[in-house]
N, CA, C, O and the ligand as a Tripos MOL2 file, in Angstrom:
@<TRIPOS>MOLECULE
protein
  281   279    71     0     0
PROTEIN
NO_CHARGES

@<TRIPOS>ATOM
      1 N          98.3230  -71.4970    9.7680 N.3       1 MET1
      2 CA         98.3980  -71.9980   11.1520 C.3       1 MET1
      3 C          97.3420  -71.3350   12.0230 C.2       1 MET1
      4 O          96.9790  -70.1730   11.8400 O.2       1 MET1
      5 N          96.8790  -72.1020   12.9480 N.am      2 LYS2
      6 CA         95.8320  -71.5710   13.8290 C.3       2 LYS2
      7 C          96.4860  -70.8540   15.0050 C.2       2 LYS2
      8 O          97.4830  -71.3150   15.5600 O.2       2 LYS2
      9 N          95.9120  -69.7360   15.3640 N.am      3 ASP3
     10 CA         96.4610  -68.9610   16.4760 C.3       3 ASP3
     11 C          95.8460  -69.4180   17.7900 C.2       3 ASP3
     12 O          94.6880  -69.1230   18.0840 O.2       3 ASP3
     13 N          96.6250  -70.1290   18.5640 N.am      4 ASP4
     14 CA         96.1280  -70.6520   19.8340 C.3       4 ASP4
     15 C          96.2520  -69.6320   20.9600 C.2       4 ASP4
     16 O          95.7430  -69.8390   22.0620 O.2       4 ASP4
     17 N          96.9270  -68.5420   20.6720 N.am      5 ASN5
     18 CA         97.1240  -67.5370   21.7170 C.3       5 ASN5
     19 C          96.0070  -66.4930   21.7410 C.2       5 ASN5
     20 O          96.0620  -65.5020   22.4690 O.2       5 ASN5
     21 N          95.0230  -66.7490   20.9390 N.am      6 GLU6
     22 CA         93.8640  -65.8620   20.8750 C.3       6 GLU6
     23 C          93.2340  -65.7400   22.2640 C.2       6 GLU6
     24 O          93.0180  -66.7340   22.9580 O.2       6 GLU6
     25 N          92.9520  -64.5220   22.6400 N.am      7 ILE7
     26 CA         92.3550  -64.3110   23.9610 C.3       7 ILE7
     27 C          90.8820  -64.6680   23.9070 C.2       7 ILE7
     28 O          90.1290  -64.1500   23.0820 O.2       7 ILE7
     29 N          90.4880  -65.5550   24.7930 N.am      8 ARG8
     30 CA         89.0850  -65.9730   24.8300 C.3       8 ARG8
     31 C          88.4610  -65.4610   26.1210 C.2       8 ARG8
     32 O          89.0980  -65.4080   27.1730 O.2       8 ARG8
     33 N          87.2050  -65.0910   26.0020 N.am      9 VAL9
     34 CA         86.5030  -64.6110   27.1910 C.3       9 VAL9
     35 C          85.3060  -65.5190   27.4590 C.2       9 VAL9
     36 O          84.8570  -66.2550   26.5810 O.2       9 VAL9
     37 N          84.8070  -65.4520   28.6720 N.am     10 CYS10
     38 CA         83.6520  -66.2310   29.0850 C.3      10 CYS10
     39 C          82.4850  -65.9250   28.1500 C.2      10 CYS10
     40 O          82.2390  -64.7710   27.7970 O.2      10 CYS10
     41 N          81.7810  -66.9670   27.7630 N.am     11 LYS11
     42 CA         80.6710  -66.8190   26.8200 C.3      11 LYS11
     43 C          79.4930  -66.0640   27.4350 C.2      11 LYS11
     44 O          78.6240  -65.5620   26.7230 O.2      11 LYS11
     45 N          79.4770  -65.9930   28.7400 N.am     12 ASN12
     46 CA         78.4060  -65.2520   29.4160 C.3      12 ASN12
     47 C          78.5830  -63.7680   29.1340 C.2      12 ASN12
     48 O          79.5730  -63.1600   29.5420 O.2      12 ASN12
     49 N          77.6220  -63.1980   28.4400 N.am     13 LYS13
     50 CA         77.7630  -61.8070   28.0140 C.3      13 LYS13
     51 C          77.8300  -60.8400   29.1800 C.2      13 LYS13
     52 O          78.3730  -59.7420   29.0610 O.2      13 LYS13
     53 N          77.2780  -61.2550   30.2990 N.am     14 LYS14
     54 CA         77.3180  -60.3940   31.4790 C.3      14 LYS14
     55 C          78.6410  -60.5330   32.2110 C.2      14 LYS14
     56 O          78.9630  -59.7220   33.0790 O.2      14 LYS14
     57 N          79.3980  -61.5450   31.8680 N.am     15 CYS15
     58 CA         80.6230  -61.8530   32.6080 C.3      15 CYS15
     59 C          81.8590  -61.3910   31.8170 C.2      15 CYS15
     60 O          82.5890  -60.4990   32.2500 O.2      15 CYS15
     61 N          82.0780  -62.0180   30.6480 N.am     16 GLN16
     62 CA         83.1720  -61.6360   29.7420 C.3      16 GLN16
     63 C          84.5400  -61.7160   30.4100 C.2      16 GLN16
     64 O          85.4640  -60.9970   30.0310 O.2      16 GLN16
     65 N          84.6630  -62.5660   31.3760 N.am     17 LYS17
     66 CA         85.9380  -62.7380   32.0650 C.3      17 LYS17
     67 C          86.9300  -63.4140   31.1150 C.2      17 LYS17
     68 O          86.5720  -64.3370   30.3820 O.2      17 LYS17
     69 N          88.1620  -62.9500   31.1360 N.am     18 VAL18
     70 CA         89.1790  -63.5440   30.2650 C.3      18 VAL18
     71 C          89.5310  -64.9280   30.7940 C.2      18 VAL18
     72 O          89.8410  -65.1040   31.9730 O.2      18 VAL18
     73 N          89.4770  -65.8990   29.8990 N.am     19 LEU19
     74 CA         89.7750  -67.2700   30.2880 C.3      19 LEU19
     75 C          91.2630  -67.5410   30.1170 C.2      19 LEU19
     76 O          91.8800  -67.0300   29.1820 O.2      19 LEU19
     77 N          91.8380  -68.3250   30.9920 N.am     20 PRO20
     78 CA         93.2620  -68.6510   30.8800 C.3      20 PRO20
     79 C          93.5300  -69.4640   29.6190 C.2      20 PRO20
     80 O          92.6720  -70.2370   29.1930 O.2      20 PRO20
     81 N          94.6880  -69.3050   29.0260 N.am     21 SER21
     82 CA         95.0100  -70.0270   27.7970 C.3      21 SER21
     83 C          95.0210  -71.5230   28.0870 C.2      21 SER21
     84 O          95.5370  -71.9590   29.1170 O.2      21 SER21
     85 N          94.4630  -72.2890   27.1940 N.am     22 GLY22
     86 CA         94.3900  -73.7260   27.3760 C.3      22 GLY22
     87 C          93.1600  -74.1460   28.1510 C.2      22 GLY22
     88 O          92.9340  -75.3350   28.3760 O.2      22 GLY22
     89 N          92.3740  -73.1810   28.5550 N.am     23 TYR23
     90 CA         91.1360  -73.4680   29.2720 C.3      23 TYR23
     91 C          90.1600  -74.1290   28.3060 C.2      23 TYR23
     92 O          89.9180  -73.6210   27.2120 O.2      23 TYR23
     93 N          89.6070  -75.2550   28.7150 N.am     24 LYS24
     94 CA         88.8250  -76.0750   27.7870 C.3      24 LYS24
     95 C          87.3830  -75.6110   27.6460 C.2      24 LYS24
     96 O          86.7160  -75.9140   26.6570 O.2      24 LYS24
     97 N          86.9120  -74.8760   28.6400 N.am     25 HIS25
     98 CA         85.4740  -74.5780   28.6600 C.3      25 HIS25
     99 C          85.1590  -73.2060   28.0990 C.2      25 HIS25
    100 O          86.0120  -72.3190   28.0480 O.2      25 HIS25
    101 N          83.9120  -73.0540   27.6770 N.am     26 LYS26
    102 CA         83.4840  -71.7870   27.0830 C.3      26 LYS26
    103 C          83.1480  -70.7670   28.1550 C.2      26 LYS26
    104 O          83.1590  -69.5610   27.9110 O.2      26 LYS26
    105 N          82.8500  -71.2650   29.3390 N.am     27 TYR27
    106 CA         82.4750  -70.3730   30.4400 C.3      27 TYR27
    107 C          83.5260  -70.4290   31.5310 C.2      27 TYR27
    108 O          84.1880  -71.4490   31.7230 O.2      27 TYR27
    109 N          83.6730  -69.3200   32.2430 N.am     28 CYS28
    110 CA         84.6420  -69.2970   33.3290 C.3      28 CYS28
    111 C          84.1410  -70.1760   34.4770 C.2      28 CYS28
    112 O          82.9860  -70.5990   34.4950 O.2      28 CYS28
    113 N          85.0200  -70.4350   35.4150 N.am     29 GLU29
    114 CA         84.7130  -71.3400   36.5240 C.3      29 GLU29
    115 C          83.4490  -70.9020   37.2630 C.2      29 GLU29
    116 O          82.5760  -71.7200   37.5530 O.2      29 GLU29
    117 N          83.3580  -69.6060   37.5650 N.am     30 ALA30
    118 CA         82.2260  -69.0880   38.3220 C.3      30 ALA30
    119 C          80.9220  -69.3260   37.5700 C.2      30 ALA30
    120 O          79.9260  -69.7530   38.1540 O.2      30 ALA30
    121 N          80.9390  -69.0460   36.2720 N.am     31 CYS31
    122 CA         79.7280  -69.2200   35.4680 C.3      31 CYS31
    123 C          79.3710  -70.6950   35.3670 C.2      31 CYS31
    124 O          78.1940  -71.0580   35.3680 O.2      31 CYS31
    125 N          80.3980  -71.5500   35.2810 N.am     32 ARG32
    126 CA         80.1430  -72.9890   35.2050 C.3      32 ARG32
    127 C          79.4880  -73.4680   36.4830 C.2      32 ARG32
    128 O          78.5570  -74.2720   36.4450 O.2      32 ARG32
    129 N          79.9680  -72.9830   37.6110 N.am     33 ASN33
    130 CA         79.3700  -73.3560   38.8890 C.3      33 ASN33
    131 C          77.9200  -72.9010   38.9430 C.2      33 ASN33
    132 O          77.0340  -73.6310   39.3870 O.2      33 ASN33
    133 N          77.7030  -71.6860   38.4830 N.am     34 GLN34
    134 CA         76.3540  -71.1310   38.4810 C.3      34 GLN34
    135 C          75.4470  -71.9800   37.5830 C.2      34 GLN34
    136 O          74.2930  -72.2570   37.9130 O.2      34 GLN34
    137 N          76.0010  -72.3770   36.4510 N.am     35 HIS35
    138 CA         75.2610  -73.2090   35.5020 C.3      35 HIS35
    139 C          74.8720  -74.5160   36.1620 C.2      35 HIS35
    140 O          73.7280  -74.9570   36.0560 O.2      35 HIS35
    141 N          75.8280  -75.1360   36.8440 N.am     36 ALA36
    142 CA         75.5760  -76.4170   37.5020 C.3      36 ALA36
    143 C          74.4560  -76.2450   38.5190 C.2      36 ALA36
    144 O          73.5710  -77.0930   38.6330 O.2      36 ALA36
    145 N          74.5050  -75.1520   39.2490 N.am     37 GLN37
    146 CA         73.4900  -74.8750   40.2530 C.3      37 GLN37
    147 C          72.1250  -74.7460   39.5840 C.2      37 GLN37
    148 O          71.1390  -75.3200   40.0460 O.2      37 GLN37
    149 N          72.0810  -73.9920   38.4990 N.am     38 THR38
    150 CA         70.8200  -73.7950   37.7650 C.3      38 THR38
    151 C          70.3130  -75.1310   37.2450 C.2      38 THR38
    152 O          69.1240  -75.4350   37.3500 O.2      38 THR38
    153 N          71.2120  -75.9240   36.6870 N.am     39 ALA39
    154 CA         70.8300  -77.2260   36.1520 C.3      39 ALA39
    155 C          70.2350  -78.0790   37.2610 C.2      39 ALA39
    156 O          69.2400  -78.7730   37.0510 O.2      39 ALA39
    157 N          70.8490  -78.0270   38.4510 N.am     40 LYS40
    158 CA         70.3400  -78.8020   39.5890 C.3      40 LYS40
    159 C          68.9280  -78.3510   39.9380 C.2      40 LYS40
    160 O          68.0360  -79.1700   40.1580 O.2      40 LYS40
    161 N          68.7410  -77.0310   39.9840 N.am     41 ASN41
    162 CA         67.4230  -76.4930   40.3210 C.3      41 ASN41
    163 C          66.4000  -76.9200   39.2800 C.2      41 ASN41
    164 O          65.2750  -77.2920   39.6120 O.2      41 ASN41
    165 N          66.8070  -76.8630   38.0110 N.am     42 VAL42
    166 CA         65.8990  -77.2610   36.9320 C.3      42 VAL42
    167 C          65.5420  -78.7310   37.0820 C.2      42 VAL42
    168 O          64.3810  -79.1170   36.9440 O.2      42 VAL42
    169 N          66.5570  -79.5500   37.3680 N.am     43 LEU43
    170 CA         66.3250  -80.9860   37.5390 C.3      43 LEU43
    171 C          65.3610  -81.2200   38.6870 C.2      43 LEU43
    172 O          64.4630  -82.0570   38.6020 O.2      43 LEU43
    173 N          65.5620  -80.4600   39.7730 N.am     44 LYS44
    174 CA         64.6660  -80.5720   40.9270 C.3      44 LYS44
    175 C          63.2440  -80.2710   40.4910 C.2      44 LYS44
    176 O          62.3110  -81.0000   40.8290 O.2      44 LYS44
    177 N          63.0850  -79.1850   39.7350 N.am     45 GLY45
    178 CA         61.7650  -78.7890   39.2640 C.3      45 GLY45
    179 C          61.1690  -79.8720   38.3840 C.2      45 GLY45
    180 O          59.9930  -80.2120   38.5150 O.2      45 GLY45
    181 N          61.9880  -80.4180   37.4780 N.am     46 ILE46
    182 CA         61.5230  -81.4810   36.5870 C.3      46 ILE46
    183 C          61.1460  -82.7030   37.4270 C.2      46 ILE46
    184 O          60.1220  -83.3430   37.1880 O.2      46 ILE46
    185 N          61.9950  -83.0160   38.4190 N.am     47 GLY47
    186 CA         61.7270  -84.1570   39.2850 C.3      47 GLY47
    187 C          60.3710  -84.0120   39.9570 C.2      47 GLY47
    188 O          59.5910  -84.9630   39.9960 O.2      47 GLY47
    189 N          60.0840  -82.8270   40.4840 N.am     48 ALA48
    190 CA         58.8000  -82.5760   41.1420 C.3      48 ALA48
    191 C          57.6800  -82.7250   40.1170 C.2      48 ALA48
    192 O          56.6450  -83.3270   40.4040 O.2      48 ALA48
    193 N          57.8890  -82.1800   38.9300 N.am     49 GLY49
    194 CA         56.8850  -82.2670   37.8780 C.3      49 GLY49
    195 C          56.6390  -83.7120   37.4870 C.2      49 GLY49
    196 O          55.4940  -84.1410   37.3400 O.2      49 GLY49
    197 N          57.7370  -84.4700   37.3160 N.am     50 VAL50
    198 CA         57.6210  -85.8730   36.9250 C.3      50 VAL50
    199 C          56.8880  -86.6370   38.0200 C.2      50 VAL50
    200 O          56.0550  -87.4970   37.7320 O.2      50 VAL50
    201 N          57.1960  -86.3230   39.2730 N.am     51 GLY51
    202 CA         56.5240  -86.9850   40.3960 C.3      51 GLY51
    203 C          55.0240  -86.7680   40.3110 C.2      51 GLY51
    204 O          54.2480  -87.7100   40.4720 O.2      51 GLY51
    205 N          54.6130  -85.5370   40.0600 N.am     52 ALA52
    206 CA         53.1930  -85.2160   39.9770 C.3      52 ALA52
    207 C          52.5650  -85.9650   38.8090 C.2      52 ALA52
    208 O          51.4900  -86.5520   38.9370 O.2      52 ALA52
    209 N          53.2520  -85.9380   37.6650 N.am     53 VAL53
    210 CA         52.7310  -86.6240   36.4730 C.3      53 VAL53
    211 C          52.6400  -88.1140   36.7440 C.2      53 VAL53
    212 O          51.6630  -88.7610   36.3650 O.2      53 VAL53
    213 N          53.6680  -88.6670   37.4090 N.am     54 ALA54
    214 CA         53.7040  -90.1040   37.6930 C.3      54 ALA54
    215 C          52.5230  -90.4840   38.5670 C.2      54 ALA54
    216 O          51.8700  -91.4980   38.3180 O.2      54 ALA54
    217 N          52.2370  -89.6780   39.5970 N.am     55 SER55
    218 CA         51.1200  -90.0370   40.4760 C.3      55 SER55
    219 C          49.8070  -89.9690   39.7140 C.2      55 SER55
    220 O          48.9110  -90.7850   39.9310 O.2      55 SER55
    221 N          49.6960  -88.9920   38.8190 N.am     56 VAL56
    222 CA         48.4790  -88.9070   37.9930 C.3      56 VAL56
    223 C          48.3850  -90.1450   37.1160 C.2      56 VAL56
    224 O          47.3130  -90.7310   36.9670 O.2      56 VAL56
    225 N          49.5270  -90.5440   36.5290 N.am     57 ALA57
    226 CA         49.5690  -91.7150   35.6630 C.3      57 ALA57
    227 C          49.1560  -92.9480   36.4430 C.2      57 ALA57
    228 O          48.4080  -93.7850   35.9380 O.2      57 ALA57
    229 N          49.6430  -93.0630   37.6810 N.am     58 VAL58
    230 CA         49.3000  -94.2210   38.5280 C.3      58 VAL58
    231 C          47.7970  -94.2530   38.7510 C.2      58 VAL58
    232 O          47.1740  -95.3120   38.6710 O.2      58 VAL58
    233 N          47.2170  -93.0950   39.0310 N.am     59 VAL59
    234 CA         45.7670  -93.0120   39.2490 C.3      59 VAL59
    235 C          45.0360  -93.4900   38.0050 C.2      59 VAL59
    236 O          44.0710  -94.2500   38.0780 O.2      59 VAL59
    237 N          45.5320  -93.0140   36.8370 N.am     60 ILE60
    238 CA         44.8810  -93.4000   35.5710 C.3      60 ILE60
    239 C          45.0060  -94.9050   35.3610 C.2      60 ILE60
    240 O          44.0360  -95.5780   35.0140 O.2      60 ILE60
    241 N          46.2390  -95.4310   35.5790 N.am     61 VAL61
    242 CA         46.4880  -96.8620   35.3410 C.3      61 VAL61
    243 C          45.6350  -97.7120   36.2740 C.2      61 VAL61
    244 O          44.9630  -98.6420   35.8290 O.2      61 VAL61
    245 N          45.6600  -97.3950   37.5660 N.am     62 THR62
    246 CA         44.8850  -98.1780   38.5310 C.3      62 THR62
    247 C          43.4000  -98.0180   38.2340 C.2      62 THR62
    248 O          42.6280  -98.9700   38.3560 O.2      62 THR62
    249 N          43.0030  -96.8110   37.8430 N.am     63 GLY63
    250 CA         41.6050  -96.5820   37.5030 C.3      63 GLY63
    251 C          41.1940  -97.5090   36.3710 C.2      63 GLY63
    252 O          40.1080  -98.0890   36.3960 O.2      63 GLY63
    253 N          42.0740  -97.6470   35.3700 N.am     64 GLY64
    254 CA         41.7780  -98.5300   34.2420 C.3      64 GLY64
    255 C          41.6570  -99.9740   34.6970 C.2      64 GLY64
    256 O          40.8010 -100.7160   34.2140 O.2      64 GLY64
    257 N          42.5370 -100.3790   35.6490 N.am     65 LYS65
    258 CA         42.5110 -101.7640   36.1220 C.3      65 LYS65
    259 C          41.2660 -102.0410   36.9510 C.2      65 LYS65
    260 O          40.6630 -103.1130   36.8840 O.2      65 LYS65
    261 N          40.9080 -101.0300   37.7340 N.am     66 ILE66
    262 CA         39.7620 -101.2130   38.6360 C.3      66 ILE66
    263 C          38.4510 -101.3310   37.8290 C.2      66 ILE66
    264 O          37.5070 -102.0160   38.2230 O.2      66 ILE66
    265 N          38.4430 -100.6430   36.7020 N.am     67 ASN67
    266 CA         37.2120 -100.6970   35.8820 C.3      67 ASN67
    267 C          36.8100 -102.1380   35.5830 C.2      67 ASN67
    268 O          37.6390 -102.9030   35.0890 O.2      67 ASN67
    269 N          35.6320 -102.5150   35.8490 N.am     68 PRO68
    270 CA         35.1730 -103.8790   35.5440 C.3      68 PRO68
    271 C          35.0460 -104.0890   34.0390 C.2      68 PRO68
    272 O          34.8470 -103.1400   33.2800 O.2      68 PRO68
    273 N          35.1610 -105.3230   33.6300 N.am     69 LYS69
    274 CA         35.0330 -105.6340   32.1920 C.3      69 LYS69
    275 C          33.5960 -105.4200   31.7610 C.2      69 LYS69
    276 O          32.6320 -105.6580   32.4890 O.2      69 LYS69
    277 N          33.5240 -104.9580   30.5400 N.am     70 LYS70
    278 CA         32.1670 -104.7120   30.0400 C.3      70 LYS70
    279 C          31.6530 -105.9420   29.3120 C.2      70 LYS70
    280 O          30.5270 -105.9400   28.8150 O.2      70 LYS70
    281 ZN         81.9420  -66.1160   33.3760 Zn       71 ZN71
@<TRIPOS>BOND
     1     1     2 1
     2     2     3 1
     3     3     4 2
     4     3     5 am
     5     5     6 1
     6     6     7 1
     7     7     8 2
     8     7     9 am
     9     9    10 1
    10    10    11 1
    11    11    12 2
    12    11    13 am
    13    13    14 1
    14    14    15 1
    15    15    16 2
    16    15    17 am
    17    17    18 1
    18    18    19 1
    19    19    20 2
    20    19    21 am
    21    21    22 1
    22    22    23 1
    23    23    24 2
    24    23    25 am
    25    25    26 1
    26    26    27 1
    27    27    28 2
    28    27    29 am
    29    29    30 1
    30    30    31 1
    31    31    32 2
    32    31    33 am
    33    33    34 1
    34    34    35 1
    35    35    36 2
    36    35    37 am
    37    37    38 1
    38    38    39 1
    39    39    40 2
    40    39    41 am
    41    41    42 1
    42    42    43 1
    43    43    44 2
    44    43    45 am
    45    45    46 1
    46    46    47 1
    47    47    48 2
    48    47    49 am
    49    49    50 1
    50    50    51 1
    51    51    52 2
    52    51    53 am
    53    53    54 1
    54    54    55 1
    55    55    56 2
    56    55    57 am
    57    57    58 1
    58    58    59 1
    59    59    60 2
    60    59    61 am
    61    61    62 1
    62    62    63 1
    63    63    64 2
    64    63    65 am
    65    65    66 1
    66    66    67 1
    67    67    68 2
    68    67    69 am
    69    69    70 1
    70    70    71 1
    71    71    72 2
    72    71    73 am
    73    73    74 1
    74    74    75 1
    75    75    76 2
    76    75    77 am
    77    77    78 1
    78    78    79 1
    79    79    80 2
    80    79    81 am
    81    81    82 1
    82    82    83 1
    83    83    84 2
    84    83    85 am
    85    85    86 1
    86    86    87 1
    87    87    88 2
    88    87    89 am
    89    89    90 1
    90    90    91 1
    91    91    92 2
    92    91    93 am
    93    93    94 1
    94    94    95 1
    95    95    96 2
    96    95    97 am
    97    97    98 1
    98    98    99 1
    99    99   100 2
   100    99   101 am
   101   101   102 1
   102   102   103 1
   103   103   104 2
   104   103   105 am
   105   105   106 1
   106   106   107 1
   107   107   108 2
   108   107   109 am
   109   109   110 1
   110   110   111 1
   111   111   112 2
   112   111   113 am
   113   113   114 1
   114   114   115 1
   115   115   116 2
   116   115   117 am
   117   117   118 1
   118   118   119 1
   119   119   120 2
   120   119   121 am
   121   121   122 1
   122   122   123 1
   123   123   124 2
   124   123   125 am
   125   125   126 1
   126   126   127 1
   127   127   128 2
   128   127   129 am
   129   129   130 1
   130   130   131 1
   131   131   132 2
   132   131   133 am
   133   133   134 1
   134   134   135 1
   135   135   136 2
   136   135   137 am
   137   137   138 1
   138   138   139 1
   139   139   140 2
   140   139   141 am
   141   141   142 1
   142   142   143 1
   143   143   144 2
   144   143   145 am
   145   145   146 1
   146   146   147 1
   147   147   148 2
   148   147   149 am
   149   149   150 1
   150   150   151 1
   151   151   152 2
   152   151   153 am
   153   153   154 1
   154   154   155 1
   155   155   156 2
   156   155   157 am
   157   157   158 1
   158   158   159 1
   159   159   160 2
   160   159   161 am
   161   161   162 1
   162   162   163 1
   163   163   164 2
   164   163   165 am
   165   165   166 1
   166   166   167 1
   167   167   168 2
   168   167   169 am
   169   169   170 1
   170   170   171 1
   171   171   172 2
   172   171   173 am
   173   173   174 1
   174   174   175 1
   175   175   176 2
   176   175   177 am
   177   177   178 1
   178   178   179 1
   179   179   180 2
   180   179   181 am
   181   181   182 1
   182   182   183 1
   183   183   184 2
   184   183   185 am
   185   185   186 1
   186   186   187 1
   187   187   188 2
   188   187   189 am
   189   189   190 1
   190   190   191 1
   191   191   192 2
   192   191   193 am
   193   193   194 1
   194   194   195 1
   195   195   196 2
   196   195   197 am
   197   197   198 1
   198   198   199 1
   199   199   200 2
   200   199   201 am
   201   201   202 1
   202   202   203 1
   203   203   204 2
   204   203   205 am
   205   205   206 1
   206   206   207 1
   207   207   208 2
   208   207   209 am
   209   209   210 1
   210   210   211 1
   211   211   212 2
   212   211   213 am
   213   213   214 1
   214   214   215 1
   215   215   216 2
   216   215   217 am
   217   217   218 1
   218   218   219 1
   219   219   220 2
   220   219   221 am
   221   221   222 1
   222   222   223 1
   223   223   224 2
   224   223   225 am
   225   225   226 1
   226   226   227 1
   227   227   228 2
   228   227   229 am
   229   229   230 1
   230   230   231 1
   231   231   232 2
   232   231   233 am
   233   233   234 1
   234   234   235 1
   235   235   236 2
   236   235   237 am
   237   237   238 1
   238   238   239 1
   239   239   240 2
   240   239   241 am
   241   241   242 1
   242   242   243 1
   243   243   244 2
   244   243   245 am
   245   245   246 1
   246   246   247 1
   247   247   248 2
   248   247   249 am
   249   249   250 1
   250   250   251 1
   251   251   252 2
   252   251   253 am
   253   253   254 1
   254   254   255 1
   255   255   256 2
   256   255   257 am
   257   257   258 1
   258   258   259 1
   259   259   260 2
   260   259   261 am
   261   261   262 1
   262   262   263 1
   263   263   264 2
   264   263   265 am
   265   265   266 1
   266   266   267 1
   267   267   268 2
   268   267   269 am
   269   269   270 1
   270   270   271 1
   271   271   272 2
   272   271   273 am
   273   273   274 1
   274   274   275 1
   275   275   276 2
   276   275   277 am
   277   277   278 1
   278   278   279 1
   279   279   280 2
@<TRIPOS>SUBSTRUCTURE
     1 MET1         2 RESIDUE 1 A MET
     2 LYS2         6 RESIDUE 1 A LYS
     3 ASP3        10 RESIDUE 1 A ASP
     4 ASP4        14 RESIDUE 1 A ASP
     5 ASN5        18 RESIDUE 1 A ASN
     6 GLU6        22 RESIDUE 1 A GLU
     7 ILE7        26 RESIDUE 1 A ILE
     8 ARG8        30 RESIDUE 1 A ARG
     9 VAL9        34 RESIDUE 1 A VAL
    10 CYS10       38 RESIDUE 1 A CYS
    11 LYS11       42 RESIDUE 1 A LYS
    12 ASN12       46 RESIDUE 1 A ASN
    13 LYS13       50 RESIDUE 1 A LYS
    14 LYS14       54 RESIDUE 1 A LYS
    15 CYS15       58 RESIDUE 1 A CYS
    16 GLN16       62 RESIDUE 1 A GLN
    17 LYS17       66 RESIDUE 1 A LYS
    18 VAL18       70 RESIDUE 1 A VAL
    19 LEU19       74 RESIDUE 1 A LEU
    20 PRO20       78 RESIDUE 1 A PRO
    21 SER21       82 RESIDUE 1 A SER
    22 GLY22       86 RESIDUE 1 A GLY
    23 TYR23       90 RESIDUE 1 A TYR
    24 LYS24       94 RESIDUE 1 A LYS
    25 HIS25       98 RESIDUE 1 A HIS
    26 LYS26      102 RESIDUE 1 A LYS
    27 TYR27      106 RESIDUE 1 A TYR
    28 CYS28      110 RESIDUE 1 A CYS
    29 GLU29      114 RESIDUE 1 A GLU
    30 ALA30      118 RESIDUE 1 A ALA
    31 CYS31      122 RESIDUE 1 A CYS
    32 ARG32      126 RESIDUE 1 A ARG
    33 ASN33      130 RESIDUE 1 A ASN
    34 GLN34      134 RESIDUE 1 A GLN
    35 HIS35      138 RESIDUE 1 A HIS
    36 ALA36      142 RESIDUE 1 A ALA
    37 GLN37      146 RESIDUE 1 A GLN
    38 THR38      150 RESIDUE 1 A THR
    39 ALA39      154 RESIDUE 1 A ALA
    40 LYS40      158 RESIDUE 1 A LYS
    41 ASN41      162 RESIDUE 1 A ASN
    42 VAL42      166 RESIDUE 1 A VAL
    43 LEU43      170 RESIDUE 1 A LEU
    44 LYS44      174 RESIDUE 1 A LYS
    45 GLY45      178 RESIDUE 1 A GLY
    46 ILE46      182 RESIDUE 1 A ILE
    47 GLY47      186 RESIDUE 1 A GLY
    48 ALA48      190 RESIDUE 1 A ALA
    49 GLY49      194 RESIDUE 1 A GLY
    50 VAL50      198 RESIDUE 1 A VAL
    51 GLY51      202 RESIDUE 1 A GLY
    52 ALA52      206 RESIDUE 1 A ALA
    53 VAL53      210 RESIDUE 1 A VAL
    54 ALA54      214 RESIDUE 1 A ALA
    55 SER55      218 RESIDUE 1 A SER
    56 VAL56      222 RESIDUE 1 A VAL
    57 ALA57      226 RESIDUE 1 A ALA
    58 VAL58      230 RESIDUE 1 A VAL
    59 VAL59      234 RESIDUE 1 A VAL
    60 ILE60      238 RESIDUE 1 A ILE
    61 VAL61      242 RESIDUE 1 A VAL
    62 THR62      246 RESIDUE 1 A THR
    63 GLY63      250 RESIDUE 1 A GLY
    64 GLY64      254 RESIDUE 1 A GLY
    65 LYS65      258 RESIDUE 1 A LYS
    66 ILE66      262 RESIDUE 1 A ILE
    67 ASN67      266 RESIDUE 1 A ASN
    68 PRO68      270 RESIDUE 1 A PRO
    69 LYS69      274 RESIDUE 1 A LYS
    70 LYS70      278 RESIDUE 1 A LYS
    71 ZN71       281 GROUP 0 **** ****
């Protein structure tokens, strides 16, 4: 039989907070919130990066269209 009463702690090595029994997540609430925040920041960074790449791509695409036929 599997022991479901095993004490689990937050996977964050700096945190190690004991998780309540039946808690579904590997990280405690605080760490999960922090993770979400980090993910948002990363997405923001990616969004800015994608925006820059997209504008470069647009320049390349329009440049190709503007080029007269040889
Ligand atoms: Zn934690």
